[in-house]
N, C-alpha and C positions, 0 to 999 in steps of 0.2 A: 473825212474820208479815212477808211481803215486800209485801205490799199485794196485794187483787185474786183474794182467796185463795189465793193464793201460799203454801207453807209451805216451807220448807228442812225436809228429816227427817233426812237423813244429812249431813253435810259431814265428809267424810275427805282425807287430802292426797291430790291428784290426781281427786278423783271429788266430785261434787253432786248429791245426791239431790233432786229436787224431787217436790211434791206440790201438781197445780193440783185443790184441792179442789172447786170447781165444777163441773170436768169430768171429777171421779173418774179423775184421769190424771195419773202418774209419771212422772216422767221420770229418765233417770240419764245423766249426762254422766262417760265415765271418760277421764279422761287418764291411761290406763294405759298407759304408754310400750311398753311391752313386751307387752300381751297375753298373753304366754304368763309361768308364771311363774318368781321367783327364789328360791330355797332353798339355807338355811344347810347346810353338811356339813361333814364333817372335811377334805376335801382345798379348802374355800372356799366362796365362791358361786358357785352352779351355774345357768344362764340353760337352762330345760329347756325346749327348742323345741318340742316335743311332748304339751306338757300345759298345762291351765290350773289356777291354784289355787283349791283348794276353797270360801276365801273371797269369791275374784271369780264362782266360779259360784253361791256363794248369794246375792249382790248382785245378779247381771242378771237373775237368776229373778224371773219375774212382773213384770217392769217394764215399761211402756208404750210406750215411747218409750229405747232404746240409742243415745248416740252414744259412739261410739269415737275417739279421736286418738292416734296412736302417734307422733309428730313425727318424730324424726331420730335413735332410737338407736341406727342401724346406722355410725353417723358415729363413736360415743365409743371414745375410747381412749385409753389410758394410766390417767393416775388419774380420769377423765372416764368409765371403763368399770365399772359398778357389777357387774361379773362377772367370776369367775376362771376359770370352766372352762364350755364350751357343751355341753349332752348331748342328743345325739339316740338314743331308744331307752336303749340300755345303753352307747353309745358317747359317749366324754368328746373333748374338743378344747379345745386351748389357745387356737385361734382357728377362725376360716374364712371364707369370703371372705362379707362383711356383707350383700348383698341374696340371697346365697343363704339366708343363715340367717334373714334377713327374710321370704324365699317360704317357708319352712318352718313360722315361727311364724306366718304369715297364713294359712297351709294349715290348721294344727291350728285356731285362731279360726274359722276358714271352716266346718270340719267341727263344732267346736261349736254353733256358731250354726244350722247344718242340723238339728241332733241333737235341741236344745233350746229352740228359739223358735218357736212358734208364730206365721207370719206373716200370722195372721186378725185378732192379737189386738197382737202387738208389732211396732214398725216399729227398723229397724235403720240406723244412721247410720255411716259409715265416715268419717275424715277424715285422712289422710296428708299428710306433705311430701316435695313429691319429691326423691329423694336428689341431685339436683344443684342446689338449691332456694341453696348458700351459693356457688356459683360467680358 
């Protein structure tokens, strides 16, 4: 118990689901830096810009407040890049302009939110870091 009727329900890497039982309110903070999925394949780790992982969908559904934070994954290259290929539809790329990739990922996420979230029941917040924050 965190105090004042606040109970952590799920603590996963980069995610925290908290239940405010006195208010019948569940809040999920998801620092899912990619929003879209990275999956293992025979060719390596694939960043799928047009797909949300089922486990993320299952976690996001039914939450009262969703808070997303993508940080600055589009700046990662070399060893800091956690994927080997980027996939859009059936097309694979070894790399692409990171802001184009980020836009595709955000559009995928936004379509999921628009299709799956009832704005009368769930509030969605998005936080990202400016692509020029390191300058």
